[in-house]
C-alpha positions, 0 to 999 in steps of 0.5 A, spaced: 514 466 516 512 464 524 518 466 526 518 473 522 511 474 526 514 472 533 520 477 532 515 482 529 510 482 535 516 482 540 519 488 536 513 492 536 511 491 543 518 493 545 518 499 541 511 501 543 508 500 535 504 495 537 496 496 536 492 491 540 486 489 535 481 492 538 484 499 538 485 499 530 478 502 529 481 508 533 486 509 526 480 512 523 473 510 519 473 503 516 474 504 509 474 500 503 477 493 503 481 489 498 484 483 497 490 484 502 488 490 506 483 493 511 483 500 510 481 506 516 480 513 513 483 519 517 483 526 516 489 526 512 491 519 512 489 512 510 491 506 514 492 499 511 492 493 515 495 488 511 494 481 511 500 479 507 496 475 502 499 478 496 506 479 499 507 472 503 511 476 508 513 482 512 520 483 509 517 482 502 511 487 504 517 492 506 521 491 500 514 492 496 513 499 500 520 501 498 519 500 491 512 503 491 516 509 494 521 510 489 516 510 483 510 513 486 513 518 492 507 522 492 503 516 495 509 514 499 507 509 504 510 509 511 511 504 516 506 505 522 506 499 527 503 492 527 497 489 530 494 482 531 492 477 536 497 476 541 502 470 540 498 468 533 497 473 528 501 479 526 499 484 521 503 490 519 500 497 519 502 502 514 500 509 513 499 513 506 497 520 505 489 521 503 488 523 496 481 527 498 476 529 493 478 524 488 475 519 483 478 513 479 482 515 474 481 513 467 485 507 463 487 513 458 489 517 464 493 512 467 497 509 460 499 517 459 501 517 466 505 511 466 508 512 460 511 519 462 514 516 468 518 512 463 514 505 463 512 501 457 505 498 457 504 491 456 499 487 453 496 485 459 491 490 462 494 495 468 501 492 467 507 496 465 515 495 465 521 499 465 528 497 465 528 496 473 521 494 475 515 490 473 508 494 475 501 491 475 494 492 478 495 499 475 487 500 474 482 505 475 480 502 482 488 503 484 489 510 481 486 516 483 485 523 480 484 529 484 480 536 482 487 538 479 487 532 474 493 530 478 494 522 478 496 518 485 497 511 485 495 508 491 496 501 490 500 497 486 503 490 485 511 491 484 517 487 483 524 488 480 526 485 474 
């Protein structure tokens, strides 16, 4: 992981996508943080500074983002850049559309939504599978519903079966 981080830092600085840690606050207002992300809320976007705690590596995080975008395109992530402390820590920054005027979805809403996407509910809360993916942590704090009743999965754990 150390070599991956050094390469990512060199790439980010060479291509202009390095955000000095003291400039991260310029992305937006600090928002809720979780196990893996500190968030910054802008008008139309949520920026997530990912600590790689769940994924373990930048490459695994990018794979997870790709899978998320395949399953939940309405909340697709885009790579924004890297931040960190020079020569020490490198953290990916990803951008996601902001779902304004929303609230957490109910478990029944989530179950109905995931079944409509072709997933089967497992016996574990917030856990679903289909022939390709296993998806979990699909719980009210990670699924929003807007004023029109549309659901948006904003955070999920995903792996290929």
